[in-house]
N, C-alpha and C positions, 0 to 999 in steps of 0.2 A: 851559398847553398846550390846544388847541381840544378842544369835546365836540361832540356832537351831541344836541341835544334836542329833545322836543315837547311842546306843552303845549295841553288845552281852554283854546280862551280864548273864551268866551261861547256866541255862536253859531258859531264857526268854530275852525278848528283853527293854531293857530301852530307853523308849522317854522323853528327855528330853526338856522342854518348854522354859525354861528359863534360863541361868546359870548367878548368881550376886554371890557377895564378903561372901555373907550371906551361908553358907552352911545348913542352917536351910531352907532357901529358895529356897535354890539350891534342897534339899531333898522332899521340899514341894511341888516343881513343877514337879518332878522326877514321872515316871510312868512305872513299871516294868512290862509289860507281857508275859505270857507263850509263846514260840512261834506259838503252836498250836492255840491259841485265833488268834494270829496273820496273821497267814496264815488263817484261816479260816474268819478275815475279807476280805484280800485281795482278796479271794475267789470270793468275792461275788460284788466286784466291775468289769464295765465293762472294755473290753481287752482294749480298748483306757485309758482308767486310769491306767492299770498296767501297761503302756510302759511310762506312763509320772514317776509314781512311781520308777521306775527301773533307773530314772537319779537323782532321788533325792542325794543319798548317796551310797555308796559301799556297805554295810550290806543290804539296801532295794534290791539293783542290786542281790547281790547275794542271796538270800530268794527268790525272785521272776523269779530267775532262778534255784532253784534247782527243779528236777524232780518229787518229790512229790507235789510239789505246781502245777504245772502243770498240772500232770496228775489230782489232785483234781479240777483246774478250768476246765478243759476238761470234767469231768464226768458230772459237775454241768449244762455245756452247755449243753451236750446231754440230761439232762431231761428238756431242755428247745428249742428243735430245731425252729431253722427261714426259712424261704424263704429269697431265695439269688438271687438279679438280677445283671445283668452285661449288660450296655448299651453302644453298639457302638457310637463312638462319632468322628465325623470325617468326610471327603469327603470319600465316597466309592469307586471313584477311586483310592484315594491313597492305600485303604486296598486291592486293589485286584494288586498293584503296588509294592506292601510290601513296601512302604515308611514310615518313621515316623511320621508323620502329623496326627495319629489315635492312639485312647486311647480307654481302656474300663475304664467304670466307675460303681462302685459296691454300690450296698444299699442292706438294708435287712429291714425286716419287720419281725412280729410276724408270726408265723406262725399257722393259728386259727385250732382246732380241732373240724370237725363235725359242721361247723358255721348252726345255727339255722335258722336266719333270712335273709333275700336278703340284707337287709339295711347293712349288716356287712361292715366296713371300718379300713383298718389298715394305719397307716403312718410308711415311711422306714426313718432308719436311713442313712445319709451318711457315707461311707467307704472309701475305700482306691481308686486312678484312678491308672495304670497303665501305662505307653508310650507305643509306638510302638508295641503295640501286633499287633499277625499277626491273628491267630487264638485262639480260647480256647479248651481245648484238656479235661477238667474237674473236679472234686472236689472230698477230700479224708478228711476226719476228718478236716475240715475248711482251709483247702491248696488245692490252684489250681492251675494246670499246664496248661501252655502256649505255645505258639510257638511264634517266635519275628525276626526281622529281625533286626539286629544291627550293628552297627561300636565296636567292640572291639579293645581295646588298644592294644593289640598284632597283630594287625590287620588292614591293611590300607582301606579296603573293605568290604561290609555287608557280614555277615554271618547268618546262619538260626540257632536258639539256641534254646533251652527247658527253661524257666524259670519257677522258683517255687515260689509261691507269698503268702501272707496272707494278707487276702481283710480286716480284722479286726485291722490288727496292720500297715498295710501299707509295710511290710517289704518283700521281694524279694530277690531271688539266682538264679544265670545265671548259668547255667551246664556248663560243658567243652565243647568244640565243638568234635563231632564224628572225627575221624581221616580218613576224606572220602572226594575222590575228588566233590562228588555230596553232596550237602548240602540241597538240597531240596526233596521231598518225605519222608520225616518222621513225623511219628507217634508216642506221648509220652504217657504214662500210668503208672498216679502216685498211688502205693497202700501203704497199713498197716498193718504188721505183730504185731498182738495182743502180741502172745509170747514173740517173741524178740523184741518187742515193738522197731521197725526199721520202716520206711518210706525207699521205694526203688520205683527207678524209671524205667520200661522196655519201650526202645527207639526200634522201628522199621524201618530200614530203605530199602525203598524198591526201584526195579530197573525197570521201567515202573510202572506196579500195582500189581508185586509179590514182598515179602517179600525179602533182600536179605543177612541181614547183622539183629542179631538182639544183643541188649547189655542190659545190667542192671547196675544201680547204685546206690551205698546205700548214704542216705543223712547221715549227723549226724558226718562222719569220717573226720580226719584230714584234709585229702588227696580226695576230690573227684576223681573219676578216674571211668571208663568203664570198664566193663570186657564183653568178647561175651559170650553168649549163643547159646546153639544149639537146634534146632528148626528141626524137620524132615518131616514137610510140607509145603512147601512155600503155600503161599496163600497172598492176598489183604486183607489189614486192614481197619480197620475204626474208626470214630472219640466216639463211641459208647459204652461205658464199665464201669464197676463198680469194687468197691471191696468189697469181703465178706468173713470177717472169713479167714483173709489172703491170699486170691488167686483172682487174677485178671480175670475178664472175660471182653471180648471184641470179637465185632461180625465180621466175617470176610468169607471169600469163597475163593474154588479153583477154578480150571475150569470144575468143576463137580458137586458141591454141594455148600450148605451155612453149615456154622459151628460156634460154638461157641469156642474160644480158651480159656482153663484155664490157667495159669500160678501160679504156687504155690511159694509164696515168700519167704518162708521157704526154699525149695528145689531147688527151679529156676528151676524145671522142666515144660514142657508142656503136656496139653492133650488136647484130642478134643472131643466135642461132635456135630455132625451131627446134622442137622436140613432138614426137610421133604419136604420143601419148601423154594422160595426165601423169603428172607429178606427184607421187605421195607427199607431203608438207615434210614427211619425216626424212625425205631422201638427202645424203650425206656428200657435199664436195669433197673430192680426194684429189691431190696432187700423184698422178699416175703416170711415175716417170718422166714429169715435165711437162704432160699432157692434162685435161681437164678431166675428171672421172666422176661418177655419178653411182654410188653405193644405195640401195634400196630394196625394200622387202615389200612386196605385194600383198602381204597378210597383216591381221591384227594392226591395222589401223596406219601401217608402214613400218611398226617396231616388230622385232625378232621376239618370237614367243617359244614355248614348248611345242606348240603345234606346227609351227614354221617349217619348210619343206627345201625351202631356196631363199640364195641372196643374190641378186641381183646387180652386174657392175654393166656401165654403159660408160665409154672413153670415147674422148670426142677428137674425130681424126682431122677433115677439113671442115673447117667452120665455114669457110665460105658457100660450101655447098651441102651442109646441114649434116655430112655424112658423121654416123656413130658406128661404134661395133658395138655388140652385146656380147657378154658373158654371164652366162649362168651355173653357181658354184652350188651343189646340192648339198645339203646339209645330212652329216650320217644319222644311222638308225640311233645311235645311243645320244643324239642331241637331245632328247627330253629327258633323259637321265641326267643329265648335266645341269639343265637351266630349272630353274623353280620360280621365275618371274619376267616380265616383257622387260627386252631388254633394248637399249639404243646403239645403233651402231656407231661407233666413234671414230671409224675411219679405215684406214689402212697403212700399215707398216711398211715399203716394199712394194714390191707388186703381187706378193702370196699371203700376207698375213692380216684379214680383218679382226678388227680389235671392238668389241662387242661390251657395255657396261652397262650395270642395272639402270634404268630412270629414277628409282629414289633410293635412297642410303639405306641400308641394310647390313645387320651384323652376322657373320662376317663378312667384309668389303670384300671384293674383288674386281677382274676383269677377265674378260675371257677372250682367247689367242684360237681363231680358226685359220688354221695353215690349208689354204685352197688347193694346195700341189700333195700335200700327205694325206691331206683331209682328217690331219690331228686336230683335238681341241684340248687345251691347255687352260687351267683354272688358275687365274696368278692372285694370291692374297694381297691385299691393302690393310697394312696395318697404320692404326694412328687417327683417323676418324668416325671410331664409335659411340662420339656423343652426338652424332647427326643423324641421329635412327629415325628411319622414315621421311626425313626429307631429301627436297629434289636435291639432286647432284648434277652437273655437268664434267664431261671426262672430253680433254684435249689432248692431241697427239702431237708428238714434235715439239712440244716447247721448250723454247730457249732463253736464258738469261740475258737481260739486257741492260747495260749501265749507261744507255745513252741517257740525257737527261729531256725531259721532255718541255 
């Protein structure tokens, strides 16, 4: 009976397609490829195929778990970022009661760059779904951080926990529960330090609306554990955050002013940048050419509607001096003819394309590209999410596939 076998042969990978009694036949059916060539071939496969290939044999599993391969795959993915959609599925009443009858279903699609035609349409790929999700916190380097209300094996009653998940591979990791008598009132932020190549999670537990304790956890360690970090400014947190060059930024406020909290993942130290006025809860944090940017609308409770006139962008200059530069982008007169519902600001592609998406899923699905230089508006159709009519939908820009194991 013929078998399939792979062997590590020196500096190459020996792939034997069929083993027979004849050595001549065996050598004729064998092919030895350099490891670099095999790695390059694997790096061109979709993430779902990588997950399947890890199950073929120990050799393939070992190769596809190596750090150099996961970094190569991520580099290639970064060259072709995608749109990521997270749709809530389940009874909305259960979402607020924190029961496990709901889940988030994830889809991705190509991310057009400066689409030139109104008829541009892209199709989504089905990714993973994660049950018992309570709220999404955000996305970093292909991983998402969300809150869930689960019954853990070590406990008989439900506990509020932070979960890290990978929509591309379907893998998820439940983080240890914080040792606290109060399990609600927690916000978590996931960041990546490109120097140490470490993922860290910052978790803020607040009492009422003021931060009480802040903990940090490093992913990839043998035993995951939280450690307490000091923060000298009590503040209320928000779910809006971003990680840029190893620094986590999130919007917060004290009793006197609004600010952006900066947490350096390497030193695990905090700094704060004041903002001159109230920040709407819908303000979107973006990476503006390597600097922190805030996109916002001051109308319609922070969303962008038919009646909106402009979108503001604030870019952080000198953090130590609280220096911000302001840009106001006026919407064209025909804006009201394009938009029929309230839109959320998903983010910005490059430095001149603002992407907006409907807050709730309607058919036909679409996103809007607003070019702030040419003042043009393009509606890009999204096919494949018709089953989620009327459901809440979150849109993330610049999503990349990551096959690194949690």
